[in-house]
C-alpha positions in Angstrom: 139.3 124.0 -2.4 135.7 124.9 -3.5 135.4 126.6 -6.8 135.2 130.5 -7.2 132.2 131.3 -9.5 132.0 135.2 -9.7 133.2 137.8 -7.5 131.1 141.0 -5.8 133.8 142.4 -4.1 136.1 144.8 -5.2 138.7 145.1 -7.4 141.4 142.4 -6.6 144.9 143.8 -7.7 148.1 142.4 -7.5 147.5 139.2 -6.3 150.2 136.5 -6.6 150.8 133.0 -7.7 153.4 130.3 -8.6 151.5 129.3 -11.7 148.1 130.8 -13.3 146.9 128.4 -16.0 144.2 130.1 -18.5 141.5 127.6 -19.6 139.8 125.2 -17.9 139.3 122.3 -20.1 141.3 118.9 -20.3 144.6 120.6 -20.4 144.1 123.0 -18.3 142.6 121.3 -15.6 144.8 118.3 -15.8 148.0 120.6 -15.8 146.5 122.6 -12.6 145.8 119.4 -10.6 149.3 118.2 -11.0 150.8 121.7 -10.6 149.0 121.9 -7.1 149.8 118.6 -5.9 153.6 119.8 -6.5 152.6 122.1 -3.5 152.6 125.1 -6.1 150.0 128.1 -5.6 148.0 127.6 -8.6 145.4 129.8 -10.0 143.0 128.0 -12.6 140.9 130.4 -14.8 138.1 129.8 -16.7 135.8 132.2 -19.0 132.7 130.0 -18.8 131.0 128.0 -16.3 131.0 124.1 -15.8 129.0 122.5 -16.9 129.7 123.8 -20.5 129.1 122.5 -23.8 131.7 121.1 -26.1 132.5 118.9 -29.0 135.0 116.1 -29.1 133.6 113.4 -27.3 135.4 109.9 -28.1 138.2 109.0 -25.9 141.0 107.0 -26.7 142.7 103.7 -24.7 145.5 106.1 -23.9 143.7 108.1 -22.1 142.6 105.6 -19.1 146.1 105.6 -17.7 146.3 109.6 -17.5 143.0 109.1 -15.6 144.5 106.9 -13.0 147.1 109.0 -12.6 145.0 112.0 -11.9 142.5 109.7 -9.6 139.6 110.3 -11.5 139.1 107.0 -13.4 136.3 105.4 -11.3 134.5 108.7 -11.9 135.2 108.9 -15.9 133.6 105.0 -16.2 130.4 106.3 -14.6 129.8 108.9 -17.0 131.2 107.0 -20.2 130.2 104.5 -22.7 132.7 101.9 -23.1 134.2 102.3 -26.4 136.0 98.6 -27.9 136.8 99.8 -31.7 136.0 101.6 -34.5 133.7 101.0 -37.6 134.6 102.3 -40.8 132.0 102.5 -43.6 132.1 103.6 -47.1 129.9 104.1 -50.2 132.4 102.8 -52.4 132.1 99.3 -50.4 129.2 97.0 -49.7 130.9 95.7 -46.3 131.7 97.4 -43.4 135.1 97.3 -41.6 135.2 96.7 -37.9 138.5 97.0 -36.0 139.2 96.6 -32.1 142.0 98.5 -30.0 142.8 95.0 -28.8 144.4 94.2 -31.7 147.0 96.7 -31.4 150.6 96.1 -30.1 149.7 96.8 -26.6 146.8 94.3 -26.0 146.2 96.0 -22.6 145.2 99.6 -24.3 141.8 97.7 -25.1 139.2 100.1 -24.5 137.9 103.5 -23.9 134.6 105.2 -22.9 132.7 108.2 -24.6 131.9 110.9 -22.9 129.8 114.2 -22.6 132.2 116.9 -22.9 130.3 118.7 -20.3 130.9 115.9 -17.7 134.2 115.3 -18.6 135.5 119.2 -18.6 133.5 119.6 -15.1 135.0 116.9 -13.6 138.8 117.2 -14.1 138.0 120.8 -13.2 136.5 120.1 -9.9 139.4 117.9 -9.5 141.6 119.9 -10.0 140.5 122.3 -6.8 140.5 118.9 -4.9 144.0 119.0 -5.7 144.8 122.0 -4.0 144.6 124.5 -7.2 141.9 127.4 -6.8 139.8 127.6 -9.4 138.1 130.1 -10.9 135.1 130.3 -13.4 133.0 133.2 -15.2 136.4 134.8 -15.6 137.8 136.2 -19.2 141.5 137.2 -19.4 142.0 140.6 -21.0 145.8 140.3 -21.4 148.9 138.8 -20.7 152.2 140.8 -19.9 155.6 139.5 -19.3 158.5 141.4 -17.4 162.0 140.3 -16.6 160.4 138.5 -13.3 156.8 137.8 -13.8 154.0 137.7 -15.8 151.2 139.7 -15.0 147.2 138.9 -16.0 144.8 140.8 -16.2 140.9 139.6 -15.8 137.5 140.6 -16.0 134.7 138.7 -14.0 131.1 138.4 -15.3 130.1 141.2 -13.1 133.0 143.9 -14.2 135.1 143.3 -11.7 138.7 143.3 -12.5 141.6 141.2 -11.1 144.9 140.9 -11.8 147.8 138.4 -10.9 151.5 138.3 -10.8 152.7 134.9 -11.8 156.0 133.4 -12.0 154.7 131.1 -14.9 151.8 131.2 -17.2 149.7 128.0 -19.1 147.6 128.7 -22.0 145.4 126.0 -22.2 142.5 128.2 -23.9 142.1 126.2 -26.8 141.3 127.1 -29.9 140.9 130.8 -28.7 144.9 130.4 -28.5 145.2 133.6 -26.4 149.6 133.7 -26.8 149.4 132.5 -30.2 147.2 135.3 -30.9 149.5 137.6 -28.9 152.5 136.8 -30.3 151.5 136.2 -33.9 153.1 133.0 -33.7 149.9 130.9 -35.2 150.0 129.6 -38.8 146.6 128.2 -40.5 147.3 124.5 -42.0 147.0 124.7 -45.9 146.7 120.8 -46.3 143.5 120.3 -44.3 140.7 123.0 -44.1 136.8 122.0 -43.3 133.8 122.5 -40.9 132.0 120.5 -38.7 128.0 120.6 -38.7 126.5 118.3 -35.6 123.7 117.6 -33.6 122.7 115.2 -31.0 120.0 112.5 -31.0 117.7 110.2 -29.2 116.7 106.8 -30.6 119.2 106.5 -32.9 119.7 102.6 -34.4 123.4 101.7 -33.1 125.6 98.9 -33.1 124.9 95.4 -31.2 126.4 94.2 -28.4 130.2 94.8 -27.6 130.2 96.9 -30.2 127.5 99.7 -29.5 129.6 101.6 -27.6 132.2 102.1 -30.8 132.6 105.2 -32.8 131.5 104.9 -36.7 133.1 107.0 -39.4 131.1 107.1 -42.3 132.5 108.6 -45.5 130.2 110.3 -47.9 130.9 112.4 -50.8 131.7 115.8 -49.5 133.5 114.5 -46.5 133.1 112.0 -43.1 130.4 111.5 -40.6 130.9 111.0 -37.1 128.8 108.5 -34.7 129.4 108.5 -31.1 127.0 106.4 -28.5 126.9 108.0 -25.4 125.9 106.7 -22.0 122.7 109.1 -21.6 121.1 107.0 -24.9 121.9 110.4 -26.6 124.3 109.8 -30.0 126.6 112.5 -31.3 126.3 113.1 -35.1 128.0 115.2 -36.9 129.6 115.9 -40.5 133.0 117.7 -41.0 132.9 118.9 -44.5 135.1 120.7 -47.1 134.6 124.9 -47.7 133.0 124.2 -51.5 130.4 121.9 -49.9 129.4 124.7 -47.1 129.2 127.3 -49.5 126.3 125.5 -51.2 124.0 126.2 -48.4 120.8 128.6 -49.1 118.3 127.0 -46.7 118.9 126.6 -42.5 120.9 125.1 -40.5 119.3 122.3 -39.4 117.5 121.2 -43.0 120.9 121.6 -44.4 122.4 119.2 -42.0 119.4 116.6 -42.3 120.1 116.9 -46.3 123.6 116.2 -45.7 122.5 112.8 -43.7 120.7 112.0 -46.5 123.8 111.7 -48.6 125.1 108.5 -46.3 122.6 106.1 -47.0 123.7 103.9 -44.1 123.6 106.9 -41.3 120.2 108.2 -42.4 118.8 104.6 -42.0 120.1 104.7 -38.4 118.3 108.1 -37.5 115.2 107.4 -39.7 113.5 106.7 -36.0 115.6 109.4 -34.2 114.8 112.3 -33.2 117.2 116.0 -32.7 117.8 116.9 -29.3 115.9 120.1 -28.6 115.8 120.7 -32.3 119.1 121.9 -32.5 122.3 121.9 -34.9 125.4 123.8 -34.3 128.4 124.4 -36.7 131.9 125.0 -36.2 135.2 126.0 -38.1 137.5 123.2 -38.0 140.4 125.0 -39.7 143.7 122.8 -38.8 146.5 125.4 -37.6 149.7 125.0 -35.6 151.8 127.3 -33.7 155.7 128.0 -34.4 156.5 127.3 -30.7 155.0 126.2 -27.8 157.6 127.4 -25.1 159.0 130.7 -24.5 160.2 132.7 -21.3 157.6 131.7 -18.6 154.9 130.6 -20.4 153.7 127.3 -22.7 151.0 126.5 -24.4 149.0 123.2 -24.1 146.5 121.3 -26.4 144.7 123.1 -28.8 146.3 126.4 -27.9 149.3 125.3 -29.3 147.8 123.0 -32.9 144.5 122.1 -33.6 144.2 119.0 -36.4 141.1 117.6 -37.9 139.3 115.3 -34.9 138.7 112.1 -37.1 140.8 110.0 -34.7 139.5 111.5 -31.6 142.9 112.3 -30.5 142.3 116.2 -29.1 141.4 115.4 -25.5 144.5 112.7 -25.2 147.3 115.0 -26.9 145.5 118.2 -24.9 146.0 115.8 -21.1 149.4 113.9 -22.5 151.0 117.3 -22.9 149.3 118.8 -19.4 151.7 116.0 -18.0 154.9 117.0 -19.7 154.2 120.0 -19.4 153.9 120.2 -15.5 156.9 118.6 -15.6 158.3 121.6 -17.4 157.1 124.1 -15.4 158.6 122.6 -12.5 162.1 122.2 -14.0 161.2 126.2 -14.8 161.0 127.2 -11.4 163.2 124.6 -9.5 165.8 124.1 -12.1 166.7 126.9 -14.7 169.4 126.1 -15.6 168.2 122.7 -17.1 165.1 124.5 -18.7 166.8 125.3 -22.3 167.2 121.3 -22.7 163.2 120.6 -21.3 161.8 123.4 -23.4 163.6 121.5 -26.0 162.5 118.1 -25.6 159.0 119.6 -24.9 158.6 121.1 -28.4 159.6 117.7 -29.9 156.6 116.4 -27.9 154.5 118.5 -28.8 154.7 118.2 -32.8 155.2 114.3 -32.4 151.4 113.3 -32.1 149.9 115.8 -34.5 152.4 115.1 -37.0 151.7 111.2 -36.7 148.0 111.7 -37.0 148.0 114.2 -39.7 150.0 112.1 -42.1 146.7 110.0 -42.4 144.2 113.3 -41.7 145.7 114.3 -45.0 145.3 110.9 -46.7 141.9 109.8 -45.4 139.8 110.6 -48.4 142.4 109.1 -51.0 141.1 105.9 -52.4 144.4 103.8 -51.5 144.2 104.8 -47.6 140.2 104.0 -47.8 140.9 100.8 -49.4 143.6 99.9 -46.7 141.1 100.7 -43.7 138.2 98.7 -45.2 140.2 95.8 -45.7 142.8 95.8 -42.5 145.3 93.3 -43.3 148.1 92.7 -41.1 151.4 91.9 -43.2 154.5 93.1 -41.5 152.6 93.7 -38.3 151.3 96.8 -40.3 147.4 96.6 -38.2 148.8 96.0 -35.2 150.6 99.2 -35.8 147.6 101.2 -37.0 145.4 100.1 -34.1 148.4 101.1 -31.7 148.2 104.7 -33.2 144.5 105.0 -33.3 144.7 103.9 -29.7 147.2 106.7 -28.6 150.3 104.7 -28.0 152.6 106.7 -29.2 154.7 108.4 -26.4 155.5 104.6 -24.8 158.4 103.3 -26.6 156.2 100.7 -27.7 158.4 99.1 -30.8 155.4 99.5 -33.5 157.0 102.2 -35.8 158.6 100.0 -38.3 155.3 98.3 -39.1 153.8 102.0 -39.7 156.6 102.8 -42.0 156.3 99.5 -44.1 152.2 100.7 -43.8 153.6 104.1 -45.1 155.4 101.9 -48.0 152.7 99.7 -48.9 150.5 102.8 -49.2 153.0 104.6 -51.6 153.2 101.2 -53.7 149.6 100.7 -53.9 148.9 104.6 -55.0 151.5 104.6 -57.4 150.5 100.9 -59.0 146.8 102.5 -59.0 148.6 106.0 -60.5 145.3 107.5 -62.6 142.9 106.7 -59.5 145.8 108.6 -56.7 145.8 111.6 -59.2 142.7 112.2 -59.2 142.4 111.3 -55.5 145.1 114.4 -55.4 143.3 116.6 -57.5 140.1 116.6 -55.2 142.1 116.9 -52.2 143.7 120.0 -53.6 139.9 121.4 -54.9 138.3 120.3 -51.5 140.6 122.1 -49.1 141.0 125.2 -51.1 140.0 128.1 -48.9 137.0 130.0 -50.1 137.4 132.8 -48.4 136.7 134.2 -44.6 133.7 136.2 -44.8 131.7 133.5 -47.1 132.9 130.9 -44.1 131.6 133.1 -41.6 128.5 133.6 -43.6 128.1 129.5 -44.0 128.8 128.6 -40.3 126.3 130.8 -38.4 124.6 128.5 -36.5 120.6 128.2 -36.4 
């Protein structure tokens, strides 16, 4: 089925479907494709037009199986840069640490890709149409209302045309727009992580050599951390995730501030010394972590970032979104076909939606602590803790891989080392509290204005 972009006809009211999916990113497009394959009438709405810009270019090995199930692995491989592991760079260590996904518990989860999200998202959106979903672009949802039997979704096309659907079920995949979480006022800011991303794309950046060329580099610097993501077309995505107090110091254009920030990480500055900023463009976006109180309700569910958003340090966003779509499609089927089993299905789905963010967040909250930084920079494998860590970083968190005992042992070692170095640990905790304090919405919005 071809994608519909802009309707020039008169107002459309009371259209009907089984499921309406709002948001044409990885979560929404995946859910729409799966639900259409079940033989349901599915409408997928996207407010923008593909291809559209998005960050989050680094995928996890666990994504590969999902692409296989959707029948798009070959297409993703064509646009992707092979990624076999991670480089960690710390200003407090003279060496660099390299880890491979193949060192994880499941040796088959050995690689993924770096991708331009504009290309990946369009690929998945078009696949939903191929699988039978009606896909509509340039369509902004204005309201969702629920009554005893159906949901009514009201939207507006770019030409001002109003459209309305009555659906048996609504899937919210609106990402950080958090359509339903805002409607139900169930979105809660995470006080333990508060940061902002400033980023751009470069040509002619110096990359790692050989098999490591496509690896993501994570580089700490005094005010946060950098990502360095090589893409298949020769460009490299570079971004700084910074603490609020640092962004408050900006007193110059965003581009100049970004270059000054890069200069604070000598390894990265050296790799970019001969590089050119694409389109002379630097962007900024708030990276404030949040979670919703619930992911499911009567005739609706929230997927991916529409439910929760965590710091992107471990590149988990696309995987968690797509995995939630697979489980979400099963939940919708239960709701529509076996409503007597819905309560138990919702309980399981709610637990699943919290598991991934919870497991990654434990590390994210501590990643600037000197103890965990040392453990990443010296990744030993007593009690198979390195294998467990690499399994987590590969996205192997839902398949029942018996790594959780070793991962708990990693945490035991972390707490033991932290206690043995109490003064350093206490100083690190105080810095974290200082770094994540809220600098105020107005100031944050002024700082983040893209130029």
